[in-house]
N, C-alpha and C positions, 0 to 999 in steps of 0.2 A: 645322465642315466635316465631321465625322464623321455628325452627325444629318441634313445635307444627303445624304451619301452613303447611310446608310440609309432615309431617305425617297425617293430615286432607286431603290434596288434595291426597296424595297417595291413601288412604283410597276409597275416593270418585270415584277415575277412576278405582280402582280394582272393587268394587262394581258393576260399570257402566259396564264393561267389562265382569263380571260375567253373569250380567243380559243379555246382548248381547248374550253371548254363551248360555242361557237356551231358547231364542227363537228358535222353530224348523221349516224349511221348511216343510211345507205339502201341499197336494192335496186333496180338499175336493169335491166331487160331492152330488149335491142335489137339492132342489127345491128354489128358491130365492123368496124373498119377502121384504116387507117393514115393519120395525119394530114398524114405526108408523100406516100407514094406514092400513096393514092387521093384524098387530098383536095386537096393541095398547099398546106396551111395552116401547116406547119410545116417548120423547115429540117432536123430532125432525124427519125428515125423515130418517132412517138409514139401509142400507142393513143389512138384514139377510138371512141365508141359513140355509134350515132344512134337516139334514144330518141323514140317518139310518147306525146304526151299523151292520155291514155284520154278525157278529158272534151272538149278542143279540139280533138283531131286532128292537132294541130301537132307537125311534127317538129323536132328540134333536134340538134346534136352536141355533146356532152360530152368535152372533152379530160381526158386522166389526168395526174396528177401523176408517176405510176409506170408501168413497163410489166411488168405482169405477163402471161405467157403471150404475148408480142407475136409473136415469129416462128411460132406454132402456130395462133393464133385472129386475129390482127390485120393481118399483113403478107404475105398471102396473097388480096387482093382482099376481097371483103365476105364476113363470116361470119355469117350468121343465126342468131338464138334463143340469144343470149350472156345470162347472168345475171352481174352484176358486184356485188359487194358492199364496201362501205367509207363514206367520210367525205367529204360536200359541202363544200367551203369556196371562200373567194375569194383570189385571188391577183392583186396589181395591177387591182383591181376586176373580174376576172373570175372567173366559176365554174369551180373546178377539182376533179376528183373523183380521190380517194386511194385505190386500189384495194387489199382485204386479199384478196380472192378473187373470180377469174374463171372461169367452165366456161359450157360448152356445155348447152343445154337436152336432154335425152333420153338 
């Protein structure tokens, strides 16, 4: 029984470390808005950043896992020229951005 518990604990730890390695540090540039007030995609006020792919020209909305500077930059309509740094990961099969900093260019 002890060996089984040790094996299970080792597996859980290794999967957790692997998942942490998958998160990539990225810098996103785009237009900030509220996922609830502006987009109507979430039930609660949530940071969202509209980014444009430089190669394809396609835009997409990145939802944040955390709300940094929400009242100042995201929940007052659209705020252009934002730079957000953090990690990109997946939650329930969806891309989610965990911000470490958000600021307005200029």
